[in-house]
N, C-alpha and C positions, 0 to 999 in steps of 0.2 A: 520631436523637436525639429520640425522641418526647416525653420528659418532662423533659429537662434542657437549659437553654440554656447548655451548658458552653463554648460558643465565645465567648460574650460576657462581660459582667460578671455577678457573682453578688451578690445582696443577701441577707445571712445574718442570721438572727435566730431566737430561740426559736420553735418551732412553735406556732402559735396559729390559731384560726379567724378568718374575716374579721371577724366582729362583735367579737371580742375584740381584734383588732389596732388598732382605732380608738383614738386618743388625744384629749386635750383640744382640740388644734388642728384636728382633723378632725371631731370629734363633731357639731358644729352646721353643718357644711358640707352643701351639697346633694349628692344622689347623683351628679350630673353632675360637680361639682367634685372629689368624692372619686375618681370613676372616672378623671378626667383626671390627677389627682395620682398615682394608682397607675400609670397608663399611662406617665407621664413618668419614673417611677422604675423602670421595667421590671418592676413587680410585676403581671404581666399576668393572673394568675389572680384576684387581688383586683379588678383593673380589670373583668374580665369580669362578676363578680357585681354590681358597681354599675351598669355599663351596662345589664345586664338589668333592674335596678330602675327605671332611667330609662324603658326601653321598656315596662315594665308600666303606667306611667302615661301614656306618650305613644308609641304603637306606630309613629308616623310620624317619630320623631326620627332624622333622617338621619345626623348625626354619630355617634350611638351605634351605629347599625348598621355604619357603616364601621369604627369602633374595635373592635367585636366581631369583625368579619371579620378585621381585622388581628391582633388579639390571638390568636385561634384559629390563624391562620396561623403566627405566631411561636411559639406553644405546640406546634406540630407536630400540630395536630388539623385536618387539611384537610377532613374531612367536615363538621365544625361550621362551619368557615370558609366552605365552599362554600354551606351553607344560607343564611348571611347575605349572601354576595355575590350569590347567586341573587335574593334579595329586593331587594337594592339595584339590580341591573342591570335587573330587570323593571320597576322603578318609575321609571327614568330616561327622561325625554322629550327632554332636551337633553344630548348627550354631553359638552358642555363643562362641565356641572354638576359633573363628577367629574374629579379629577386623573387624567391618563392612566396614572400609575403603578398605580392601582387596577385598570385593565384588564389590565396586565401581571401584577399579583398574582393576579387572578382566573384568568388563564390558567395560572399556576403551580399554583394550588389545584386547578383542573380536571385538570391532568396528574397531580397527586398522588393524585387519586381515580380515575384511569384513564379519565377522560372526554376522550380525546385529540382526537377530532374537534372537540368544542366548544373545547378549549384552542387548537387550531390557528386556529380562527376568531377568537378573541380576541387571539392573538398578532398576527394579520394586521391586526386593527383598531388595535391599539397601534402597529404598524409604520406605518400611515397617519398616525397622530397624531404619532408620534415617530420619524421615519425615521432610519435610520443607527445605531440602538442595536445594538451588536454582539451583546449577549446575546440580544436578541429574534430577530435574523437567524439565529443559531445554533440557537435553539429551533425555529424554523420548519423549518430544514433538517433537523434531527434527526427531527421528527415526520413530515416527508415521506418520510423514509428509515428509518422505524422497523423495518420488516421486516429490514433489514440488521443492525440491532443486536439483534434477537431471534433471529438465526440461530445464535448460539453456545451454545445450550442444552445441546448434547452435549459441549461443549469442557471443561466443568468438572464435577467431582464435589464437592458441598457437604455438609458435615457440621456440624450444630448441636452444639456441644460439651456434654458431660454436666454440667459444673460450673457452667453458667450458672444464675443465680438468677432469682427473680421480680422483681428490681429491674433496674437498669441495669448491664450488664457490657460493656466495650468497650476499645478502644485498646491492644492487646497489643504488646509489644516482646520480642524474643528475649533471654534471659538464662540463662547456664549451660545446663542440659539441658532447660529449659522456657521459660517466658516470664512477664513481669510484665504485669498488666492493671489496669484501673481499674474500680471497682465502688462502688455506693451501697448494698450489701447490709447494712451494719452497722446494727443496731437498738439504740438506747440506751433503757434502761428508763425513766429519770426525765426526762431532758432531752435533746433532740437538736436539732441545728441543721439547718436545711434551707433550700434556695434558695426564696425567695418566687416565683421564676420557674418552680418545679417544678409539675407538674400534680397530683402526689400528695404528701401529707404523709408518706407512707411512705419517701420518698427521703431518705437520710442524705447527709452530705457525701461527696464522692468521695474514695476512698482507694485505695492501691496494694496489690495482692495478687500473690502468686507461685504458680504452679502448675507442678509438675515433670512430666516425662514419662519413664516407665521404658523399659527396653530393648525392651520389646514394643510400645511406642507407647501404652501406657495412661496416661491422665491421672490424676495423684495429686490428693488433696484440696487445694484452694487454702487459703492462709493469708495473714495480713498480711505484707507484704514486709519492711519495716524500720521499727521503731518510731522510729528517729532522724529519719525523714523525715515522720512523721505529726504533724499539727496538728488542731485542731478545725474547720479550714476545708477547702477543697478541695485535694487533691493530684491532679494529672492527668497527661496524657501526658508521657512521658519518653524519654530516649535515653541509652544507655551508650556510653562510649568509653574509650580508653587501656586496652584489654584488660579491659573491664568494671570497672576500678578507679576510674572517674570517672562521674558521672551528671549530666545536666542535666534538670531536671524542671519541670513546670508547677505553680504554686501560687498561691492568692490572695496578694496583696501583704501578706505577714505574715512577720515575722522577729524572733526573740527577743522575742516578746510584743507587738510593735508592729504595728499595722495602718496601711496607707497608703491612704487613701481618695481618690477623685477629688473634684473641686470640687462635684459634685452628690451626693456621699455614697456612690458606688458603690465596692465593693471589687473592683477589676479583678484580673486574673491576670497573673503575670509568670513569668520563668524564673529558676531557682535552680540553682546548681551545688554538688556535694558530692564528697568524696574518701573512699576506703576506707582505713582504717588497718590496722595489722598484726593487729588482732583481728576483722577483717572487719566493722567497724562504720563507718557513714557519719559523717563529721565535716566541719568547716570549711565549713558551708553559707553560701553567699554569693549575693547577688542578681546577676543579669545586669546589666551596667552600663547597658544601654539600657532597662531597665524604667522605667515611668512611671505615676504614679497615674491619669492621665487616659485611658489606653488599655490594652488587653490585649496581651500577648505570650505565646505558648504553642505547644504541639505541636512539639517539637524533633525533628530528625533530622540525623545527621552522616554525612559522606562516609567512605569506608573509611579514608582517611588522616587523619581527624580535623581536616582543614584547612578544611572548609566546614560551616557550621551553617545549616540551613534551619529556618524556623519560620513561624508564621502570626501576623498582627497586624492590628489596625484602627488603627494609628498614622496620624496625618495625612500627607497627601501621597501616598497610595496611589491605585490605580486605582479602588477603591471597596469598601466592606464590609471583610471580612477578606481580606488579601492574603498571598501567600507571599513571604518575604524570604530572602536569604542573607547571612551574615556570614562574612568570611574571617579565619582565624587569622593574626595579624600579630605574629610574635615573642612568642607566648604570650598575646596579648590579642586579643579579638574586635574586628574592625573595624566601622565604621559599617554598619548594615544597608542592603542594596541590594535594592530591589524588583525582582522578576523580570519586571515589565513586562506589557504587554497580551498577550504571547504565551502567558502562563499565567494572569494575573489578569484578572478581570472586575469590573464594578460590583457583582456579587453577592459571595458568600463563597467563598474558597478556603482550605482547612484541611487538617490532618493530612498534611503532606508526608512522604514516605518516599523517601529516595534509595537506589537499589539499583545495585550494580556501578559506582558513581560516574558513571553515565551515564543512568540511567533514573529519572525522577521519577514517583512515584505520589502522587496527592492527591485530595481530595474537593472537590466544587464544586456549587453550585446556579446558577452563572452561565452555564455552557456548556450546550449542548443535552443534554437528558437525559430520564429517564422521569418526573420530577416533583419530587422533593426532592433531597437530596444524592446524587450519583453519584460513582463512582471513575473516575479518568482516568489515562492513562499518556502521558508525553511523553519523547522521546529527546533527549539533549543532550550538550553538551561544554562544560566550563568554565562551567557555569551558564547557558548559552545553549541554550534548548530549542525543539524543533519544536512545532507546534500539537498540543494534547493530543488523545488518542483515547479515546473512551468505551469502557470494557471490555465494555459490553453485558450482556444477560441471560445467565446468572442471577446474575452478580456484582452487577449493578445492577437495581433494581426501582423502582416508583413511591414506595417508602419511602426513608428515609435509609440510605444505604450509605456506609461511610467507614472510615478507619483501617486501610488495607490494609498488611500487611507480607508479605515474600516471601523464601524462602530463597535461598542463593547460586546455585543452578542455576535459580532462578525457575520451579520446577515445582510448588511447593506453598507454602502460607502461611496467613495468617489475615486476616479482616476483620470488621467489626462492622456490625450492621444492626438496625433495628426492624421488619423485615418480619413478616408473618403467619407463624405456625408456630414461633416461638421460645418461650422460657420467660418472658421478662420484657419490660421496656420496650425495652432494647437487649440484644442477644446477640452472642456471639463465634462465628464460623463458621470452620471449617477448610475449605480448598479444595485440590484436586489438579487439575493441568492434565493432561488425558488425551492431548492431542496438540497439535501446532503448527498454526496456522491461517494461511492466506493469504486476504486479501480483495483479489483482483487486479482490475485493469481492463485491457481490451484496447483500444488506441487506434490510430487510423490514424497512420502514421509521420510524415507531414508536416503535416497540418492538425489533428492531435491529437483528432479527433472519435472518440467511443466507437463500437465496432463490436459490434452485437448478433449473437446466434446463432452465435458462434464456438464450435466444439467444442474444449474443453480436455481433454487426456488426461494423467493422472498416471501415469508409467511408472517402475517400480522398477529396481534395478540388474540384475535378471534379464531385463529387457525386457518384463515383464508389465504390462498396463494394470490399475491397481488402482482407478481412479476416473475418471469422466468427467462434466463439467458443461458446460452451454451458458451463454454470457454473456447477460445480460439486456439490456433496452433501453438501459441506461447503460453497457454494455460490461463489467459486473461479473460475476465468478463467485467462488465460495468453495470451498476444499478444506481438509480436515483431513489433516495429514501426521503419521504416527506418528513418535515421536522416534527418534533415533540410527540413521538410515538416509539414503540418498541417492536422489535422484529427478531425473527430467527432465519437463518439460512440453512437450507438442506441441500447437500451435494449428492448427486446420483450418477453412477456410471457402472456398467457391468464389470465385474471382477475387481471393483474397488469399494472401499468403505470409508466414509467420512471419519476422520481421526477423532475429532472432538466436537462437542456441542458449540454452535456459533450463535451468540446472542449479540444483537446490535440495538443500541438505544440512541435516539436523536432528541431525547428530552433535554431541553436547554443546551443542545449541542450548537457549537459555533459553526460558522460556515467553513467550507474547505473540502478537501478531497482526501479520503484515507486510501492508502494503498496496502491493504493487509495481504498477508500470505495465508492461505488455508491449505490444510494438508489432508491427503487421503492415503491410505495404505493399500498397496496392491496385494491381492490374495495369493501370496506365495507361501504362507504358513497355514496349515490346516489341522483340525482335529477330525478324525474319521474312524469308523468302526462298524461292526455288525452287532445287532441285538438279537440274542437267541432266547428261545423259550426253554426254561430250566427243565420242564417236564418232557418236552418232545425233542429238544435240542435243534429244532428247526428255526431258521431266521424268522423274525417277527416283523411284518409290515405294519405301517400306521401307528408306530409307537411315537409318542411325543418326546422329543429330546430338547432340553433347555440348556443354553449356554449362559452361565452367570459370570460376567466379568466383574469379579469382586473388587478389582483395583478401581474401576470407575463406577461400580454399581449399575451396570447396564446389562439387560437381558436380550438374548436372541433365541429364536426357536425354529425347529423344523420337525418334519415327520420322516420316519424311515420309509424307504421305497419298498417295492415288492420283494426285494432280496434282503430286506432288513437293514439296509445301509443308511448311514447318516454322514454328513460332511458339514463342518463349520470352518469358515476362515477365522484365523486367530491373529491377534496383534502380539508382536514381541514384547517382552518385559512386562507381562501381565500375569495376574493370578486368577484362575478360573475354577468353577465347578461345572462338570458335565452331568446332567441329571436326566435319567430315562424314566418315563412314567407312562403307565397304561392302566386303564380301568380294569380291576380284577387282578392286578399284579402289584407286587411290592416295588416301590420306587427305589432306584439305585443311584448313588451319587459318587462321582469320581473326581478327586481334586487334580488340577492340572496347572503346571507352571511353565512359562515360556521365557524365563530369564536367559538373555544372551542367545536366543534362538530366533532367527529371522526367516528361514526358509525350510520347507520340508513338510512332511505329514506325520503327525503323532497319532499312532494307531491305538485305539482302545475299544475292545469288544465288551459287551455287557451280556449277562445272563439274568433275565427277569424271572422271578419266581412268582407263581400264582399266590394271591392272598389266601390265607388259611386261618382256620379257627385254632388249630393246634397242630404241632409237628413233633414227631419223635424219630429217633434213629434206632434201628435194630442191627446188631453186628453178628457175623457168622464166622464159624471156624473155617479153616482152610479146606476147600473142596467140599463143603457141606452146605445144605439148604434147610435143615431142620431148625426150628426156633428154639433158642435157649430159654429155659423156664424163667430166668431172671428178667426177661423182657415182657413176660405175660402181663404184669400190672400196667405197663405203659400202653400195651395194645388194648387192654380192657378199658382204659380211660378213653381211648379213641372210640370204642364201641359205645360207651355211654354218651359221648358227644353226638355221634351219629343218630342215636335214639332221641336225643334232646332236640336236635335240629333236623327234622325229617326232610328238609329241602337240601341238606348238605350232601357232599359226595366224599368218597374216600379214594386217595391217590397213593399208589405204591410204585416207587422207582427203585429198582434193585441193581446192584453193581457187583463186579468181581475185581480182584487184583490182577496184575498184568502177567502173572505166571500162567503158562498154558497157552493154547492157541486162541485166536480171536473167536473162532466158531465155538470152541468148547466153552469159553467164558460167556458168550452170548446165551448159550443153552443153560449154563449154571445160574446166571442172573435171572433168567425166566423162571427156573425152578424155585429160586428164593422168593420171587414175587408171588408165585402161585401158592407157596407154602403159607405166606401171610394171608393171602386171599381165602384159602380153605379155613384158616383159623377164624376169620371174620364171619364167614358163612355159617360156621358151626355155632357162632354166637348170635345168629339170627339176623345178620345183615343181608339185605337183598343183593344178590350178585350184580344186578344192574346198576347199583350205586358205587361199584368198585372199579377203578381204572388201574391197570397194571402195565408196566413197561420195564423190560430188561435191557440195560445199556452195556452189559459186558464190561470190558475194560476201557470204554470210550471216555469216561469221566473220572480219570485218576485225580485224586485231590492233592497229591504231593509229587515228589520227584521220581517215584517208583514206577516209571514206565518201562517198556521192554528194553533190555540191555543194561539196565542200571542195577547194581548190586545193592540191595536194601536189607535192613534187618527185618525180622518177623514183625516186630511191633509197628514198623512203618507200613508193611503190607497190610496189616490188619485194619488200618484206617479205611482202606478202600473196599473191604468186604462188608458192604452195608446195604440196608434198605431204608429209604426215606419215606415215612408214613405221614400223610397229611389229611386232616379233615378240612375240606375246602368249601367255599360258598357254592351254592347250587347254581347261580347264574352270574354273568359278568356284572350285572347292575347291583348285585348285593354287595355290601361293604361291611368292613369291620365295625363301622359306626352303627349300622342297622342291627348287627348282631348284639353289640353292647346294649343298644336300646332295648332289644328283646329280653336280654338277660336282666336288665334293671327292672323290667316289668314282672 
């Protein structure tokens, strides 16, 4: 809004030069009094001329410099404002000499002229003087993360519309096959009214225009919208409802030839409603019941069900400046306006609300962190309770004023207004198309929520092809553009971390916008580890497949034991697992594992894998004896029969002793027990080459009865054993093949 202060009050009168505008009451006043008088009446252009006259006579006049800097800032001429603020700041010896608000204003002006490093310094100075101002903190945060907001330059396609004039054109709203917009392009030959706050006398009062769009997308020539809504004052932003048969629009407080001025003589703006009659004419124009001469209400937008009216106002009791309010339809009447609160409003100005899909609020603000002047923001909400607003970033926003965004139902195209460089007039209307959906994601550690840098994020399409990869920055952030109307997954990779959950993204029928999801990874600080032993040899077993089944999420992981038979898995807290060890020729073993309320450490679990066998029996011995008890002969004879039935099978004997006696004695005793069984098998005709024996002594005690533990005899007897097995003849032979042989 470079040249019209349409957000505030408008002082309207016949266009005249500064010198001609003086009257008897001001003619003999000093230049300073005249300047102050114009400033107080918001006639900033006139004020500028008289403050300059003061400084021509006294170049050190501090107040005039401040008022010049303020006036140019309000007139949206940041370059001129910066010149005067530079002079003021450079002459200050005592910072307390100036109201801290001027440091904030100076930083705003510096941002508007793209002197961002200087702006950041002055925002920080203001923060030291006025700690806790939410506007200022948000400005600092924005400038510190500006690269993030500049990264969307490829997300939008912008088109400056051909019907823009060399005046102000802005504030479009959809209507029929085109849209209605506001313009000051009308030129009156003899007499024209203009805002004394305008920088150019070429600017006429704001009026409503309509431009149609044909079937090929071509814009038709614009014309006046409806003469019934036109006055000689300002008509501004509007909203249609009830299937476009009703309208609520912004106008100076003027109805039926009567003007309603404020106590200080300003003609503020208010809302007015009208209805369409059977001849397609607007009639029954009425003022909004909450209009007031002492403040402005304007910039309406309605929810899809016509039950919520959003607008901007500087009425008393707000957060500051112009705030956004909502009024609810209560039995056909609009209820008392409700301020949207500090979640949306700031001590600055919030204007041009546009509610889309009943849940997304777009609006313009100079109070949140931004590029300099008005920026456009997006906030998600429900029942008029909204999340913190998000700056749409470049190229929608620039260091100039960007405002009045509207968007279509799918939220993939729309219009907004801006006074940026490259347009045709003071303000211009731009069309935009959203080329893709974007995510600004963060990767965080699951438990302490710290950002994780250097995470490789891969975007994978439904065919399994990786179409994009990005690394997270020092703040754990990465950005990706997702083409519309497809489905994707995101895979996160970093050493010593594991992605916490499956990430699915869909842009099917997705509206435009930018999501800022948080994704989580868990650092490997909790592990399952162990060694897998051979039951027969008690040696560690390499190359054993170990599976980790996360039963909570039904996810599997796998590894193989190393040369020392060791395996390690990272675990997630608060999960239920099965650890499964499996190797061809051996019986698989499963161990359940719970990690409830455990976040760090290593859970040790060793496995003993036993060779697959056709049959297995146990033979028990008396204390310090190695001869076979006759009651075990039938079991051993059954093993002999199996060996004869399966000539490729082998016979394994593992003998053990209890813990009483020395280790050396027990080793020798277990060897005698194994050989006793071996001699019995040889006597039954079994080839000695098919028999494997091993004595373990007291190394594999099955219960608590190790050295130094006082046990009963029955407990010791359990350990005086020999394990006899008929095993497969080669590692590739399986129980399934044996069963098949038996069935034949």
